[in-house]
C-alpha positions as CSV (number, residue, x, y, z in Angstrom):
1,M,94.0,214.7,-1.8
2,Q,93.9,211.4,0.3
3,I,95.3,211.3,3.6
4,V,95.8,209.0,6.6
5,I,93.3,209.0,9.7
6,Y,94.2,207.4,12.9
7,A,93.0,206.8,16.4
8,I,95.5,206.2,19.2
9,R,95.0,205.2,23.2
10,T,97.0,207.8,25.2
11,S,97.3,207.4,28.9
12,E,94.3,209.5,29.3
13,K,91.9,208.7,26.4
14,W,91.7,207.9,22.6
15,E,92.5,210.7,20.2
16,C,91.9,210.9,16.7
17,Y,94.4,212.6,14.2
18,L,95.1,213.1,10.7
19,S,98.6,212.9,9.2
20,L,100.4,214.0,6.1
21,D,103.5,212.0,6.8
22,M,103.0,208.8,9.0
23,R,106.8,208.6,9.8
24,V,106.5,211.8,11.8
25,D,103.6,210.6,13.8
26,L,104.8,207.0,14.8
27,E,108.1,209.1,15.8
28,W,106.2,211.8,18.1
29,W,104.2,208.9,19.7
30,Y,106.7,206.0,19.8
31,G,110.3,207.1,19.2
32,M,110.6,204.5,16.6
33,G,114.0,204.6,15.0
34,L,114.9,208.3,16.2
35,R,114.0,208.3,19.6
36,P,114.0,205.1,21.1
37,N,111.4,204.4,23.8
38,R,110.6,207.8,24.0
39,N,106.9,206.8,25.0
40,A,106.9,203.1,25.8
41,S,103.4,203.6,27.9
42,M,101.6,204.5,24.6
43,G,98.3,202.2,24.0
44,P,96.9,200.8,21.0
45,F,96.9,202.4,17.4
46,V,94.1,201.6,14.8
47,L,94.7,202.9,11.7
48,L,91.0,204.1,10.6
49,S,91.7,204.9,6.7
50,M,94.7,205.2,4.2
51,N,93.0,206.6,1.5
52,C,89.8,208.2,2.1
53,P,89.6,211.9,0.7
54,H,90.7,214.9,3.0
55,G,87.5,216.3,3.6
56,W,86.0,212.9,5.1
57,A,88.7,212.2,7.0
58,V,88.6,216.1,8.5
59,E,85.0,215.4,9.1
60,L,85.6,211.8,10.5
61,R,88.0,213.6,13.1
62,N,86.3,216.5,14.0
63,G,83.3,214.2,15.1
64,F,85.4,211.7,17.0
65,R,84.5,211.5,20.6
66,S,86.7,209.2,22.9
67,M,84.4,206.3,24.4
68,R,85.6,203.8,27.3
69,E,84.3,200.9,25.1
70,M,86.7,201.8,22.6
71,D,89.3,199.8,24.8
72,D,87.6,196.7,24.1
73,W,86.8,197.2,20.2
74,G,87.8,194.7,17.7
75,K,88.3,195.5,14.1
76,R,84.9,195.0,13.4
77,E,83.4,197.5,15.8
78,W,86.2,200.3,14.4
79,Q,84.9,199.3,10.9
80,R,81.2,199.9,12.1
81,Y,82.2,203.2,13.6
82,V,84.0,204.5,10.8
83,Y,81.1,203.2,8.1
84,Q,78.7,204.9,10.3
85,R,80.6,208.3,9.7
86,L,81.5,208.3,6.5
87,S,78.2,206.8,5.1
88,M,76.7,210.3,4.2
89,F,79.6,210.7,1.9
90,I,79.8,207.3,0.4
91,L,75.9,207.5,-0.4
92,Q,76.4,210.5,-2.1
93,E,78.7,209.0,-4.8
94,P,77.4,207.4,-7.8
95,E,76.4,203.6,-7.5
96,N,79.1,202.4,-9.6
97,N,81.5,204.4,-7.7
98,R,80.8,203.4,-3.9
99,Q,82.4,200.0,-4.0
100,R,85.8,201.8,-4.4
101,W,85.4,203.6,-0.9
102,M,84.0,200.8,1.1
103,D,87.8,200.2,1.3
104,C,87.9,202.9,3.3
105,V,86.2,200.7,6.1
106,R,87.8,197.4,5.1
107,N,91.2,198.8,5.6
108,V,90.9,199.1,9.4
109,R,93.8,198.1,11.3
110,I,94.7,197.7,15.1
111,L,98.2,197.5,15.4
112,E,100.8,197.4,18.9
113,K,103.9,199.0,19.0
114,H,105.8,195.7,17.6
115,T,103.3,195.4,14.3
116,L,104.0,199.2,13.8
117,V,107.9,199.0,13.5
118,S,106.9,196.1,10.9
119,Y,103.8,197.9,9.1
120,V,106.3,201.2,8.6
121,E,109.5,199.4,7.5
122,N,108.0,196.0,5.8
123,P,106.6,196.7,2.2
124,D,105.4,193.6,1.7
125,D,103.0,193.7,4.5
126,N,101.9,197.2,3.6
127,P,100.4,197.3,0.2
128,G,99.2,200.7,0.8
129,R,102.5,202.2,2.1
130,N,102.4,205.2,-0.4
131,S,98.7,206.2,0.5
132,V,100.0,206.3,4.4
133,G,102.1,209.2,3.5
134,T,105.6,207.5,3.6
135,P,107.7,209.7,1.8
136,V,110.0,208.6,-1.1
137,Q,113.3,207.6,0.1
138,R,116.4,209.5,-1.2
139,S,119.6,207.2,-1.0
140,G,122.4,209.1,1.1
141,R,125.8,207.8,2.4
142,G,125.4,205.7,5.4
143,G,121.7,205.6,5.3
144,T,118.3,207.1,3.9
145,E,117.0,210.7,4.3
146,E,113.2,210.5,4.4
147,A,111.1,213.8,4.6
148,G,114.3,215.9,6.2
149,I,114.6,212.7,8.8
150,V,117.9,211.1,8.5
151,N,118.6,207.6,9.8
152,E,122.4,207.1,10.1
153,G,123.4,206.6,13.5
154,P,122.7,208.3,17.0
155,A,124.3,211.9,15.4
156,G,122.5,211.6,12.2
157,V,119.2,210.8,14.1
158,K,119.6,213.9,16.3
159,A,120.5,216.1,13.3
160,G,117.8,214.7,11.5
161,W,115.0,215.5,14.0
162,G,116.6,218.6,14.5
163,K,116.8,219.8,10.9
164,L,112.7,218.7,10.8
165,M,112.1,220.9,14.0
166,Q,113.7,223.9,12.4
167,Q,111.7,223.6,9.3
168,A,108.7,223.1,11.2
169,E,109.7,226.3,13.2
170,L,109.7,228.3,9.9
171,L,106.6,227.2,8.5
172,I,104.8,228.3,11.8
173,E,106.4,231.4,11.8
174,Y,105.0,232.2,8.4
175,M,101.9,230.9,8.6
176,A,100.9,232.6,11.7
177,G,97.5,234.0,11.3
178,R,97.1,232.8,7.6
179,A,94.7,230.0,6.6
180,L,96.0,228.7,2.9
181,L,95.3,225.8,0.6
182,A,98.3,223.7,-0.3
183,G,99.3,225.4,-3.5
184,E,99.2,228.6,-1.3
185,V,101.4,227.3,1.4
186,E,104.1,226.1,-1.2
187,A,104.1,229.6,-2.9
188,L,104.5,231.2,0.2
189,L,107.3,228.7,1.2
190,A,109.0,229.4,-2.1
191,E,109.2,233.2,-1.5
192,V,110.2,233.2,2.2
193,A,112.7,230.4,2.3
194,G,113.6,229.2,-1.3
195,D,114.2,225.8,-1.6
196,H,112.1,224.3,1.3
197,G,111.9,220.6,0.0
198,D,109.0,218.6,1.0
199,W,106.7,221.2,3.4
200,R,104.4,218.3,4.2
201,S,106.5,216.7,7.1
202,A,107.2,220.3,8.7
203,A,103.5,220.7,8.6
204,Q,103.0,217.6,10.3
205,L,105.2,217.9,13.0
206,G,103.5,221.6,13.5
207,I,100.3,220.1,13.8
208,L,101.5,217.6,16.4
209,L,102.9,220.5,18.5
210,G,99.5,222.3,18.3
211,R,100.7,225.4,16.0
212,L,99.2,224.3,12.8
213,N,95.9,223.1,12.3
214,L,94.9,220.9,9.4
215,E,91.5,221.2,7.6
216,A,89.5,220.5,4.5
217,G,88.6,223.6,2.2
218,L,84.9,222.6,2.8
219,V,83.2,221.9,5.8
220,Q,80.2,219.4,6.0
221,P,77.3,220.5,8.1
222,A,75.6,217.6,10.5
223,P,72.8,216.0,8.3
224,R,69.2,217.2,8.5
225,G,66.3,214.7,9.9
226,A,66.0,212.0,12.5
227,P,69.2,210.1,14.2
228,G,70.2,207.0,12.0
229,W,72.5,206.9,8.9
230,L,69.7,205.4,7.0
231,R,67.3,208.7,7.5
232,R,70.0,211.3,7.0
233,R,69.7,214.2,4.6
234,A,73.0,215.5,3.8
235,R,73.1,219.4,3.5
236,A,75.2,221.4,1.0
237,P,78.7,222.1,2.8
238,R,80.2,225.4,3.5
239,C,83.5,227.0,2.5
240,R,86.0,227.1,5.5
241,R,87.5,230.0,3.6
242,C,84.6,232.3,2.6
243,G,82.0,230.8,4.7
244,S,79.5,230.6,1.5
245,E,77.9,227.8,0.8
246,A,79.0,225.3,-2.0
247,K,76.3,223.8,-4.0
248,S,78.6,222.9,-7.2
249,R,79.9,219.3,-7.5
250,T,82.2,217.6,-10.0
251,A,84.3,214.5,-10.6
252,C,87.7,215.2,-8.9
253,A,90.8,213.9,-10.2
254,A,93.0,214.8,-6.5
255,C,90.4,212.3,-4.5
256,G,88.8,210.3,-7.0
257,S,85.3,211.3,-5.9
258,A,82.7,211.6,-8.2
259,A,80.8,214.1,-6.6
260,C,83.7,216.6,-5.0
261,A,82.0,219.8,-4.2
262,Y,83.7,223.1,-4.8
263,C,83.1,226.7,-3.9
264,E,82.5,229.0,-6.5
265,A,82.2,232.1,-4.4
266,C,85.9,232.6,-3.6
267,L,87.1,230.8,-6.9
268,A,89.3,233.6,-8.2
269,M,91.3,233.5,-4.9
270,G,91.7,229.4,-5.7
271,R,89.7,226.4,-5.9
272,S,88.6,225.6,-2.5
273,R,87.4,221.8,-2.6
274,A,85.8,219.3,-0.1
275,C,89.1,217.4,-0.3
276,A,91.1,220.6,-0.4
277,L,93.9,220.7,2.2
278,L,93.2,224.1,4.1
279,L,96.4,224.9,6.7
280,Q,96.1,227.1,9.2
281,G,98.3,228.8,11.7
282,T,97.7,230.1,15.1
283,A,98.5,233.6,16.4
284,G,97.4,233.4,19.9
285,S,95.2,236.0,21.8
286,A,94.8,239.6,20.9
287,V,96.8,242.4,23.0
288,R,94.9,245.3,24.5
289,G,95.4,249.1,23.2
290,T,97.4,250.9,25.7
291,A,95.6,253.7,27.6
292,G,94.0,256.2,25.2
293,G,95.3,259.4,27.4
294,S,93.4,262.8,27.1
295,P,91.8,263.9,23.9
296,T,94.2,267.3,24.3
297,A,97.2,264.8,24.0
298,T,95.9,263.1,21.1
299,L,95.3,266.6,19.2
300,G,98.5,267.7,19.8
301,R,100.4,264.6,18.7
302,W,98.4,263.8,15.5
303,G,97.2,267.0,14.8
304,L,93.6,266.1,14.7
305,S,90.8,268.6,14.9
306,P,88.7,268.7,18.5
307,A,85.9,266.6,16.8
308,Q,88.5,264.1,15.5
309,S,90.3,264.0,18.8
310,A,87.0,263.4,20.9
311,A,86.2,260.8,18.6
312,A,89.7,259.1,18.5
313,G,89.8,259.5,22.4
314,A,86.8,257.4,22.7
315,A,87.6,254.6,20.4
316,L,91.1,254.8,22.3
317,Q,89.3,254.0,25.4
318,F,87.2,251.4,24.0
319,L,90.8,249.5,22.7
320,A,91.9,249.9,26.1
321,E,89.0,247.9,27.6
322,P,89.0,244.0,28.3
323,P,87.1,242.1,25.7
324,A,83.4,241.7,26.3
325,G,81.2,238.6,25.9
326,G,78.4,238.6,23.7
327,S,76.6,236.1,21.7
328,A,78.5,237.1,18.6
329,G,82.2,237.3,20.3
330,L,82.6,240.5,18.6
331,A,84.3,243.8,19.9
332,R,83.1,246.5,17.5
333,F,83.4,250.3,17.9
334,L,81.9,252.7,14.9
335,I,83.4,255.9,14.0
336,W,80.4,257.8,12.3
337,A,82.2,260.8,10.5
338,V,80.6,263.1,7.9
339,T,82.5,263.0,4.6
340,G,85.7,265.2,4.4
341,A,86.0,264.8,8.2
342,G,89.6,262.8,8.0
343,K,89.0,259.2,8.9
344,T,92.1,258.4,8.1
345,E,94.2,260.8,10.4
346,M,92.0,259.7,13.1
347,I,92.9,256.0,12.9
348,F,96.7,256.7,13.7
349,P,96.7,257.2,17.3
350,L,94.3,253.8,17.2
351,L,97.0,251.7,15.4
352,Q,99.9,253.5,17.7
353,S,98.0,252.1,20.4
354,I,98.0,248.2,19.1
355,L,101.4,248.9,17.9
356,D,102.8,250.2,21.2
357,A,101.4,247.0,22.9
358,G,103.2,245.0,20.3
359,G,100.3,244.1,18.3
360,R,99.6,243.8,14.5
361,V,97.0,246.0,13.0
362,L,94.8,245.6,9.9
363,V,93.2,248.6,7.8
364,A,91.0,246.9,5.2
365,A,89.3,248.9,2.6
366,P,86.8,247.5,-0.2
367,R,88.5,248.8,-3.3
368,R,92.2,248.9,-4.8
369,D,92.2,252.4,-5.6
370,V,91.8,253.3,-1.8
371,V,94.6,251.0,-0.6
372,L,97.0,252.6,-3.0
373,E,95.8,256.1,-1.8
374,L,96.2,254.8,1.5
375,A,99.7,253.2,1.5
376,P,102.1,256.6,1.4
377,R,100.2,258.0,4.1
378,L,100.3,255.2,6.5
379,S,104.0,254.9,5.7
380,K,104.7,258.4,6.5
381,A,102.8,258.6,9.7
382,F,104.6,255.3,10.9
383,P,108.2,255.5,9.3
384,D,109.4,253.0,12.0
385,E,107.0,250.0,10.9
386,T,106.8,247.8,8.1
387,V,103.7,248.3,6.2
388,V,102.4,245.6,3.6
389,T,100.3,246.5,1.0
390,L,98.0,243.5,-0.5
391,Y,95.6,243.5,-3.4
392,G,94.9,241.3,-6.3
393,G,98.4,240.9,-8.0
394,S,100.3,242.6,-5.2
395,P,104.5,241.8,-4.9
396,E,103.8,241.6,-1.3
397,R,101.6,238.9,-1.3
398,W,103.6,236.9,1.1
399,K,105.1,239.7,3.2
400,R,104.6,239.8,6.8
401,G,104.6,243.5,8.5
402,S,103.3,245.3,11.8
403,I,100.7,247.1,9.5
404,T,98.7,245.4,6.9
405,L,96.7,247.5,4.4
406,A,94.7,245.1,2.2
407,T,91.2,245.2,0.3
408,T,88.8,243.3,1.8
409,H,89.3,239.9,-0.5
410,Q,92.7,239.5,0.2
411,L,91.2,239.0,4.1
412,L,90.3,235.4,2.8
413,R,93.7,234.2,3.5
414,F,93.8,235.1,7.1
415,R,92.6,233.5,10.1
416,G,93.1,235.0,13.6
417,A,95.8,237.0,12.7
418,F,95.2,240.5,13.9
419,D,94.9,242.7,17.1
420,L,93.0,245.4,15.4
421,V,91.0,245.3,12.1
422,V,90.1,248.3,10.9
423,I,87.4,248.4,8.1
424,D,87.3,251.5,5.9
425,E,84.0,252.2,4.1
426,I,82.1,249.5,5.4
427,D,78.9,250.8,3.5
428,A,80.5,250.5,0.4
429,F,80.6,248.3,-2.8
430,P,81.9,245.5,-2.8
431,Y,81.9,245.0,0.8
432,H,78.5,246.0,1.5
433,N,75.7,243.4,1.8
434,D,78.6,240.9,1.2
435,P,78.2,238.1,3.4
436,M,81.7,236.2,2.1
437,L,83.9,239.3,2.9
438,D,82.1,240.3,6.4
439,Y,82.9,236.6,7.1
440,A,86.5,237.2,5.9
441,A,86.8,240.1,7.9
442,K,85.4,238.9,10.9
443,G,87.9,235.7,10.6
444,A,91.0,237.9,10.6
445,S,91.0,239.1,14.0
446,K,92.6,237.4,16.9
447,P,90.5,235.9,19.7
448,G,89.6,238.8,21.8
449,G,90.8,241.3,18.8
450,K,88.8,244.5,18.7
451,Y,87.2,246.1,15.4
452,I,86.7,249.3,14.2
453,Y,84.1,250.7,11.6
454,L,84.5,253.6,9.5
455,S,81.8,255.4,7.8
456,A,80.1,258.5,6.6
457,T,76.9,256.6,5.8
458,P,76.5,253.3,8.3
459,P,74.2,250.7,6.9
460,A,70.7,251.0,8.5
461,P,71.4,248.0,10.8
462,L,74.4,249.5,12.3
463,Q,72.9,252.8,13.0
464,R,69.8,251.3,14.7
465,E,72.5,249.4,16.8
466,A,74.0,252.5,17.6
467,S,71.2,254.4,18.4
468,A,69.7,251.5,20.8
469,G,73.2,251.6,22.7
470,R,74.3,247.9,21.4
471,L,77.1,249.5,19.2
472,P,79.6,251.8,21.1
473,H,80.1,254.4,18.6
474,A,81.6,258.3,18.1
475,K,80.0,260.7,16.1
476,V,82.5,263.1,13.8
477,P,79.7,265.8,12.7
478,A,82.4,268.3,11.4
479,R,85.1,268.3,8.8
480,F,88.6,269.4,9.8
481,H,88.4,273.0,8.7
482,G,85.4,273.6,10.9
483,H,83.0,274.8,8.6
484,P,79.2,273.3,8.3
485,L,78.5,270.8,5.4
486,P,76.9,272.3,2.6
487,V,73.0,271.5,2.7
488,P,71.6,270.3,-0.7
489,R,69.2,272.6,-2.5
490,K,66.0,271.6,-4.5
491,L,66.0,272.3,-8.4
492,K,62.9,271.0,-10.3
493,M,63.4,269.6,-13.6
494,P,62.0,267.1,-15.9
495,P,63.7,263.4,-15.9
496,V,66.9,263.3,-17.6
497,K,65.1,260.5,-20.1
498,R,62.8,263.4,-21.3
499,C,65.2,266.1,-21.4
500,L,67.5,263.5,-23.9
501,Q,64.3,263.0,-26.0
502,D,63.3,266.6,-26.4
503,K,67.3,267.2,-26.9
504,K,67.3,269.9,-24.5
505,L,68.3,270.9,-21.0
506,P,66.4,273.0,-18.9
507,T,67.4,276.8,-18.5
508,L,67.3,276.8,-15.1
509,L,69.9,273.9,-14.9
510,I,72.0,275.5,-17.4
511,R,71.9,278.9,-15.7
512,T,72.8,277.1,-12.3
513,L,75.8,275.1,-14.0
514,S,77.3,278.4,-15.3
515,A,77.2,280.3,-12.4
516,S,79.4,277.3,-10.6
517,L,81.7,277.5,-13.3
518,L,81.8,281.4,-13.3
519,R,82.8,281.3,-9.5
520,G,85.9,279.1,-10.6
521,A,84.3,275.6,-9.5
522,Q,85.0,272.2,-10.6
523,V,81.5,270.4,-11.2
524,F,80.4,267.1,-10.6
525,L,77.5,266.3,-12.4
526,F,76.2,263.0,-11.5
527,V,73.5,260.9,-13.4
528,S,72.0,257.6,-12.8
529,R,72.7,255.3,-15.4
530,I,76.0,255.1,-17.9
531,K,73.7,255.5,-21.1
532,H,73.0,259.0,-20.3
533,I,76.5,260.5,-20.0
534,E,77.3,260.8,-23.8
535,P,73.9,262.2,-24.7
536,C,74.1,264.8,-21.8
537,L,77.7,265.7,-23.0
538,E,76.3,266.8,-26.3
539,L,73.6,269.0,-24.8
540,L,75.9,270.4,-22.2
541,R,78.6,271.3,-24.8
542,E,76.0,273.0,-26.7
543,A,74.6,275.0,-24.1
544,I,77.8,275.8,-22.5
545,A,80.5,276.8,-25.1
546,N,84.2,276.9,-24.6
547,M,84.2,275.0,-21.6
548,P,86.1,271.8,-21.4
549,I,83.2,269.3,-20.4
550,E,84.1,265.3,-20.2
551,G,82.5,262.1,-19.1
552,T,83.3,259.0,-17.5
553,S,82.2,255.7,-15.9
554,S,83.2,252.4,-14.6
555,I,83.5,251.0,-18.3
556,D,85.4,254.1,-19.4
557,P,89.2,252.7,-20.1
558,D,90.2,256.2,-19.9
559,R,88.5,257.2,-16.3
560,A,91.8,257.4,-14.2
561,S,93.3,260.3,-16.5
562,K,90.2,261.9,-17.1
563,V,90.1,262.3,-13.2
564,M,93.5,263.6,-13.1
565,S,92.7,266.2,-15.6
566,F,89.7,267.0,-13.6
567,R,91.6,267.3,-10.4
568,N,94.1,269.5,-12.6
569,R,91.2,271.8,-13.8
570,E,91.9,270.7,-17.4
571,I,88.5,269.5,-17.6
572,R,85.7,271.9,-15.6
573,L,82.7,269.8,-15.8
574,L,82.6,266.0,-15.5
575,V,79.4,263.9,-16.1
576,T,80.0,260.9,-14.1
577,T,77.8,258.0,-12.2
578,T,78.1,256.8,-8.6
579,I,81.9,255.5,-9.4
580,L,83.1,258.7,-8.2
581,E,80.8,259.2,-5.1
582,R,83.8,258.5,-3.1
583,G,87.5,258.8,-2.9
584,V,87.9,262.0,-5.2
585,T,88.6,265.4,-3.6
586,V,88.9,268.5,-5.6
587,P,89.4,271.7,-3.3
588,K,86.8,274.0,-5.1
589,S,83.8,272.0,-6.2
590,D,79.9,272.1,-6.8
591,V,78.0,269.0,-6.8
592,F,74.8,268.7,-9.2
593,I,72.7,265.3,-9.1
594,L,70.2,264.5,-12.0
595,D,67.4,262.5,-11.5
596,A,68.0,262.8,-7.5
597,D,64.8,260.8,-7.0
598,S,66.0,257.7,-9.0
599,E,65.8,254.4,-6.9
600,L,69.6,253.9,-7.9
601,F,70.4,256.8,-5.5
602,D,69.6,255.8,-1.8
603,E,70.3,258.1,1.2
604,A,73.8,257.0,1.6
605,A,74.5,257.6,-2.4
606,L,73.1,261.0,-2.1
607,I,75.3,261.8,1.1
608,Q,78.3,260.5,-0.5
609,M,77.9,262.5,-3.8
610,A,77.1,265.4,-1.7
611,G,80.1,265.2,0.3
612,R,82.2,265.9,-2.8
613,A,81.2,269.9,-2.1
614,G,83.0,272.0,0.5
615,R,85.8,269.7,1.5
616,S,88.4,272.4,1.2
617,K,89.0,275.1,4.0
618,D,89.4,277.7,0.9
619,D,86.1,276.8,-0.3
620,P,84.3,275.4,2.5
621,A,80.6,276.4,1.1
622,G,80.5,274.6,-2.0
623,R,77.1,273.9,-3.7
624,V,75.0,270.6,-3.7
625,V,71.7,270.7,-6.1
626,L,69.3,268.0,-6.2
627,A,67.8,268.3,-9.4
628,A,64.4,265.8,-9.9
629,P,60.7,266.3,-10.6
630,Q,59.7,265.3,-7.5
631,W,61.1,265.1,-3.9
632,T,61.8,261.4,-2.3
633,R,62.2,259.9,1.1
634,S,65.6,259.4,0.1
635,Q,66.4,262.8,-0.7
636,N,64.6,264.1,2.4
637,L,66.7,261.4,4.5
638,A,69.9,262.8,3.3
639,V,68.9,266.3,3.8
640,R,67.7,265.6,7.5
641,Q,71.1,263.9,8.3
642,I,73.4,266.4,7.1
643,K,71.6,269.1,8.8
644,A,71.5,266.9,11.7
645,M,75.4,266.6,11.7
646,N,75.3,270.5,11.4
647,R,73.2,271.0,14.4
648,I,75.6,268.2,16.5
649,A,78.6,270.1,15.3
650,S,77.3,273.5,16.2
651,K,76.0,272.0,19.5
652,G,79.4,270.8,20.6
653,G,81.5,273.8,19.7
654,Y,83.3,272.2,16.8
655,L,82.1,274.9,14.1
656,R,83.9,278.0,13.7
657,P,82.4,281.3,14.4
658,I,79.6,282.6,12.1
659,Q,81.8,285.7,10.8
660,E,84.7,283.1,10.2
661,Q,82.2,281.3,8.0
662,L,81.1,284.1,5.9
663,P,83.1,284.0,2.4
664,E,85.4,286.9,1.9
């Protein structure tokens, strides 16, 4: 969209502003019409551009620096200044389109207070009046109403400005901690305020108050090369919403540019363009957590196990500490908890700590199904708090709560909103190795806010940081029931591909599977490729008769119903892929991983799949079988990590006595 940009001489220095409604700015600075002689000492006013694209105007404003010589500049010097800062944009346009953008430079005007009145109120002297942003007049009794500012005598003046202030306060309240495109701002106000009229006037007042910030969807990095605009080489802009590089350009009807850049990475959340208006609300600095107290108190209040309580206590101390510096400016804490340790329950005292201090908390997970599973648990744990659940298509998209539960993609709409950000399953798709989602998560925290990472299999860089002492962390090496993790066993067999070619599964595999089924276990049988599921099902049904066996994958439309049947023991053996490596808990289950040497199964995947077994206190010694023709580094590292956690749990006294671990 096109926007007005101007420079104004205050009593201290020259300042540069963007305007969505110039009447609001002129009233703010000069008290024109509404509050006469509000600031008679204001200096010259320089209209830098009335019609350049929003993205260009933002970069001109952001690069503005007050200089003493500006006091003596005339129109020519201001034109040169504007051209130097817009040249990199103009030169990116096709030659036949550049001439029209030179008007951005030629339209520079230096205005004094008495000429400002004429400029705003005399349409004949202002051919670009509509471009300036002056709202369309609506006739009213006794005067005209413009963008909520009513000109009808002293009483009307007061009421008009008061009404605009109320609108601005409402917008500021609902925009706190959010970063929204223009269409999203309209959708937000339509839901929370009904008929809100033209929100741009209220937004402009919020900007002048310093409680809203106006940006463009994309930011243009500084050009490469030697100083001087002739030698500058423009770099690809970056999306302010998701941090991705925006290389795509197209002709844009909104701003008139023939090469308007837009971001493809977050296109599903709405088009972020170089000319798109991005409105950001401020939310202030973060609060610190309340004192952690003793692990015993934590254990008693939330019913945590000793291992859970020790980790929660360490995290509470971290939340109570003042924010540390550091190059990244991020205060992070890692809870490294084995699968089945009860990570969700461990964060309850952390959330309570921030809520007691008057803060807002965010719990983010990579997938919608995890969010939907956590929602009722958080609502039950915090019955007096408002829990807002956000995911694609969520009906609560614009609601505000003290606890926000969201998929990581939804964090793109927040900026500086939360005092505590908890990221669950940081190693899981799609969050893992996605710079866009990492950027969104980091931007969701207030200045000085804290981050808690949860994972059973932290990414290697985080593990190295924790080992080197650069990342404060706590390990939870035992499950809540106090039994050790099942250690995987080897089963040598040919690759699945060869078994399918021979149309026969190894006798040892069938015998081991049958033993698990006979003991009453539900069996997860993981394969590395979707195409192996159906042929494996045929061979298994032939080899193990009269046993309900099914298969599912990410492309199976009946996956949810099959998983439910598996939970209900209507299906006893389920052939699947890593789609079920997380989030599915079956009380009595064994795990078989075929082609465990596959390059698709790294250490983390093997640990997560193995973690489906032994989660219940009634069957803590579930079996885990790694079936493959060879033993790989990933298998070795997975087994080593599981054994290491068992040793740490034993040394810490978190495991039950041996006699209690023996099966009845």
